[in-house]
Backbone as ProteinMPNN parsed JSONL, in Angstrom:
{"seq_chain_A": "MMIKKGLKVRILTGKDKKKEGEIIEIDRKNHRAKVKGINIIKKHVKTTKEKKGGIVSKENFIHLSNLKNLETKKQKEVKK", "coords_chain_A": {"N_chain_A": [[-34.86, 4.308, -20.88], [-33.221, 3.179, -18.246], [-31.385, 3.853, -15.236], [-29.433, 2.713, -12.825], [-28.217, 2.624, -9.509], [-24.275, 2.15, -9.907], [-23.895, 1.853, -12.236], [-22.263, 1.392, -15.438], [-21.741, 4.151, -17.801], [-21.493, 6.418, -20.388], [-19.748, 9.71, -20.955], [-22.186, 12.4, -22.683], [-21.857, 14.805, -23.082], [-19.796, 18.712, -22.422], [-17.858, 19.685, -20.267], [-16.217, 16.66, -19.472], [-16.893, 15.256, -22.043], [-17.479, 12.468, -23.771], [-16.188, 10.931, -21.818], [-15.66, 7.79, -19.215], [-17.79, 6.898, -16.5], [-18.93, 5.095, -13.072], [-22.421, 5.069, -11.707], [-22.573, 7.007, -8.872], [-24.984, 8.404, -6.745], [-27.986, 9.342, -7.064], [-30.736, 12.115, -8.017], [-33.521, 11.597, -8.514], [-35.619, 13.363, -8.042], [-34.113, 15.994, -9.468], [-33.687, 14.827, -12.099], [-31.235, 13.57, -11.317], [-26.645, 13.078, -11.935], [-24.888, 11.246, -10.059], [-21.19, 10.589, -11.312], [-18.789, 9.011, -10.739], [-15.834, 10.611, -10.936], [-15.888, 11.692, -12.378], [-17.348, 15.247, -13.17], [-15.901, 16.874, -11.742], [-15.567, 19.248, -9.368], [-14.744, 22.549, -7.528], [-15.212, 22.678, -3.786], [-15.734, 24.619, -1.682], [-14.395, 24.334, 2.243], [-16.178, 24.955, 4.843], [-13.318, 24.959, 8.635], [-14.961, 22.65, 10.887], [-14.888, 21.562, 14.459], [-15.061, 18.726, 13.983], [-13.778, 17.912, 10.868], [-11.508, 19.045, 9.203], [-10.972, 22.044, 7.358], [-10.922, 23.526, 3.813], [-10.032, 23.153, 1.155], [-11.771, 21.242, -0.735], [-11.832, 18.616, -3.727], [-15.063, 17.117, -5.61], [-17.544, 15.091, -6.556], [-20.089, 16.527, -9.132], [-23.761, 16.853, -9.549], [-24.577, 15.515, -12.779], [-27.2, 16.538, -15.472], [-29.201, 13.046, -16.566], [-30.15, 12.983, -18.609], [-27.589, 13.71, -20.07], [-26.353, 11.294, -19.889], [-25.111, 8.309, -21.192], [-26.199, 5.043, -21.118], [-24.054, 2.572, -20.866], [-24.104, 0.029, -19.989], [-25.53, -3.791, -21.923], [-28.65, -4.973, -21.668], [-29.677, -7.894, -19.549], [-30.209, -10.941, -21.449], [-32.849, -13.305, -21.137], [-31.964, -16.785, -20.077], [-34.203, -19.118, -21.85], [-35.644, -21.538, -20.471], [-35.633, -24.619, -21.427]], "CA_chain_A": [[-34.278, 3.752, -19.982], [-33.125, 2.377, -16.489], [-31.144, 4.182, -14.614], [-29.233, 2.446, -11.964], [-27.18, 3.402, -9.081], [-23.582, 1.305, -9.932], [-24.333, 1.275, -13.596], [-21.148, 2.25, -16.32], [-22.591, 5.287, -18.44], [-20.642, 7.253, -21.35], [-20.627, 11.263, -20.607], [-22.417, 13.027, -24.244], [-22.072, 16.394, -23.084], [-19.808, 19.048, -21.252], [-15.865, 19.258, -20.214], [-15.801, 15.337, -19.27], [-17.406, 14.266, -23.257], [-16.715, 10.896, -24.195], [-15.362, 9.394, -20.044], [-16.865, 7.224, -18.839], [-18.365, 6.159, -15.244], [-19.833, 3.81, -12.51], [-23.232, 6.067, -10.562], [-21.894, 6.274, -7.285], [-25.621, 8.641, -6.954], [-28.66, 9.627, -7.523], [-30.895, 12.633, -7.376], [-34.49, 11.221, -9.318], [-36.82, 14.396, -8.614], [-34.378, 16.562, -10.838], [-33.195, 14.117, -13.008], [-29.527, 14.674, -11.936], [-26.901, 11.768, -11.251], [-22.911, 11.426, -10.068], [-20.533, 9.909, -12.149], [-17.2, 8.826, -10.169], [-14.529, 11.023, -11.28], [-16.547, 13.201, -13.93], [-17.923, 16.69, -13.854], [-15.188, 17.519, -10.115], [-15.734, 20.599, -8.351], [-14.182, 22.546, -6.238], [-15.883, 23.394, -2.883], [-14.537, 25.681, -0.224], [-15.072, 23.925, 3.276], [-14.821, 25.918, 6.219], [-12.679, 24.225, 8.962], [-14.927, 22.462, 11.772], [-14.92, 20.493, 15.978], [-14.461, 17.509, 13.602], [-13.591, 18.052, 9.847], [-10.415, 20.199, 8.896], [-11.159, 23.097, 6.316], [-9.942, 23.827, 3.412], [-10.508, 23.922, -0.328], [-11.981, 19.749, -1.624], [-11.999, 18.469, -4.879], [-15.352, 16.277, -4.851], [-17.742, 14.963, -8.018], [-20.698, 17.446, -9.182], [-24.555, 15.84, -10.911], [-24.95, 16.126, -14.065], [-28.935, 15.606, -16.134], [-29.441, 12.114, -16.989], [-29.894, 12.98, -20.627], [-26.471, 13.971, -20.709], [-24.742, 10.276, -19.994], [-25.391, 7.254, -22.289], [-25.99, 3.398, -20.416], [-22.833, 1.655, -21.66], [-24.25, -1.726, -20.167], [-26.489, -4.385, -22.024], [-29.302, -5.721, -21.149], [-28.843, -9.097, -20.259], [-31.397, -11.798, -21.873], [-33.151, -14.76, -20.116], [-32.17, -17.54, -20.498], [-35.315, -19.765, -21.858], [-35.94, -22.873, -20.19], [-36.948, -26.551, -22.787]], "C_chain_A": [[-33.213, 3.749, -18.488], [-32.28, 2.802, -15.836], [-30.843, 4.051, -13.666], [-27.365, 2.808, -10.847], [-25.879, 1.869, -10.286], [-23.461, 0.912, -11.461], [-23.168, 1.665, -14.749], [-22.087, 2.85, -17.259], [-21.171, 6.416, -18.753], [-21.305, 8.524, -20.509], [-20.492, 12.195, -22.804], [-22.103, 14.353, -24.207], [-20.467, 16.79, -22.754], [-18.359, 18.891, -21.574], [-15.875, 17.475, -20.462], [-16.047, 14.423, -20.327], [-16.683, 14.101, -23.33], [-16.122, 10.404, -22.986], [-15.983, 8.288, -20.353], [-16.615, 6.433, -17.562], [-18.896, 5.927, -14.187], [-20.29, 5.697, -12.06], [-22.685, 5.574, -9.79], [-23.526, 7.262, -6.443], [-26.681, 9.268, -7.952], [-29.952, 10.914, -7.165], [-32.114, 12.174, -8.365], [-35.271, 12.517, -8.798], [-36.021, 15.582, -9.343], [-33.909, 16.028, -11.782], [-31.646, 14.309, -13.206], [-28.887, 13.387, -11.53], [-25.231, 11.885, -11.014], [-22.248, 10.78, -10.256], [-19.01, 9.598, -10.983], [-16.046, 9.614, -11.409], [-14.933, 12.469, -12.665], [-16.891, 13.393, -12.861], [-17.04, 17.641, -11.7], [-15.63, 19.053, -10.324], [-15.017, 21.247, -7.465], [-14.732, 23.209, -5.538], [-15.129, 23.676, -1.636], [-15.191, 24.85, 1.257], [-14.836, 24.832, 4.478], [-14.782, 24.501, 7.137], [-14.141, 23.835, 11.036], [-14.639, 21.352, 13.52], [-13.765, 19.485, 14.718], [-14.041, 16.988, 12.218], [-12.667, 19.28, 9.76], [-10.77, 20.449, 8.331], [-10.524, 23.152, 5.158], [-10.62, 23.341, 1.887], [-10.261, 22.092, -0.703], [-12.39, 19.855, -2.912], [-13.173, 17.205, -4.498], [-16.209, 16.244, -7.051], [-19.328, 15.666, -7.966], [-21.897, 16.346, -9.7], [-24.389, 17.171, -11.767], [-26.679, 15.737, -14.601], [-28.967, 14.077, -16.785], [-29.14, 12.077, -17.881], [-28.685, 13.668, -21.261], [-25.839, 12.735, -20.537], [-26.252, 9.281, -20.376], [-24.988, 6.106, -21.971], [-24.618, 2.432, -21.504], [-23.55, -0.512, -21.319], [-25.319, -2.24, -20.94], [-27.509, -5.139, -21.156], [-29.463, -7.607, -21.232], [-30.289, -10.014, -20.432], [-31.932, -12.995, -21.469], [-33.555, -15.653, -20.755], [-33.924, -18.353, -21.07], [-35.324, -20.883, -21.616], [-36.448, -24.318, -20.966], [-37.512, -27.493, -21.869]], "O_chain_A": [[-32.598, 4.725, -18.059], [-31.895, 1.74, -15.346], [-31.404, 4.812, -12.878], [-26.194, 3.046, -11.143], [-26.322, 1.016, -11.055], [-23.004, -0.166, -11.842], [-23.425, 2.852, -14.952], [-23.122, 2.258, -17.564], [-20.33, 6.948, -18.028], [-22.348, 8.663, -19.869], [-19.602, 12.416, -23.626], [-22.072, 15.031, -25.234], [-19.666, 15.856, -22.715], [-17.778, 18.345, -22.512], [-15.558, 17.034, -21.567], [-15.771, 13.228, -20.216], [-15.578, 14.63, -23.216], [-15.483, 9.359, -23.11], [-16.613, 7.902, -21.338], [-15.711, 5.617, -17.381], [-19.757, 6.8, -14.072], [-19.656, 6.75, -12.004], [-22.297, 4.416, -9.639], [-23.496, 6.948, -5.253], [-26.507, 9.606, -9.123], [-30.302, 10.838, -5.987], [-31.671, 12.411, -9.489], [-35.865, 12.77, -9.846], [-36.774, 16.363, -9.924], [-33.569, 16.852, -12.631], [-30.962, 14.737, -14.136], [-29.571, 12.52, -10.987], [-24.487, 12.545, -11.739], [-22.276, 9.883, -9.413], [-18.392, 10.614, -10.666], [-15.636, 9.141, -12.469], [-14.52, 13.427, -13.318], [-16.944, 12.663, -11.872], [-17.481, 18.481, -10.915], [-15.931, 19.711, -11.32], [-14.58, 20.587, -6.522], [-15.03, 24.333, -5.942], [-14.278, 23.136, -0.928], [-16.415, 24.76, 1.353], [-13.797, 25.292, 4.952], [-15.439, 23.474, 6.969], [-14.128, 24.574, 12.02], [-14.071, 20.276, 13.33], [-12.545, 19.446, 14.556], [-13.894, 15.769, 12.131], [-13.013, 20.381, 10.187], [-11.455, 19.535, 7.872], [-9.348, 22.807, 5.273], [-11.843, 23.248, 1.775], [-9.155, 21.587, -0.897], [-13.082, 20.772, -3.353], [-12.91, 16.393, -3.612], [-15.875, 16.792, -8.101], [-19.935, 15.48, -6.911], [-21.556, 15.255, -10.158], [-24.243, 18.393, -11.772], [-27.278, 14.766, -14.14], [-28.572, 14.192, -17.945], [-28.179, 11.452, -18.33], [-28.59, 14.087, -22.415], [-24.68, 12.744, -20.953], [-27.461, 9.319, -20.147], [-23.84, 5.745, -22.23], [-24.605, 1.883, -22.606], [-23.502, -1.582, -21.927], [-26.29, -1.482, -20.941], [-27.237, -5.785, -20.145], [-29.423, -8.368, -22.198], [-31.274, -9.843, -19.714], [-31.089, -13.89, -21.53], [-34.517, -15.824, -21.504], [-34.868, -17.904, -20.42], [-34.982, -21.585, -22.568], [-37.566, -24.832, -20.938], [-38.154, -28.456, -22.288]]}, "name": "protein", "num_of_chains": 1, "seq": "MMIKKGLKVRILTGKDKKKEGEIIEIDRKNHRAKVKGINIIKKHVKTTKEKKGGIVSKENFIHLSNLKNLETKKQKEVKK"}
């Protein structure tokens, strides 16, 4: 299964089981991906000159084995 950025996937395990979303980031080295709106975590961010701090909700990585590709392969048309 080839996973790419922008593909629609279904979550197979965990708190977001049976939910669907789009891949927004991939970490190939660790076999993980971020899916939009899935596996939301709260992160405490320190205030800097540029950004205001506080508690931020964001997506966290999920292992690729817990994802199922929903998009089917597009078959190539045979020209005669």
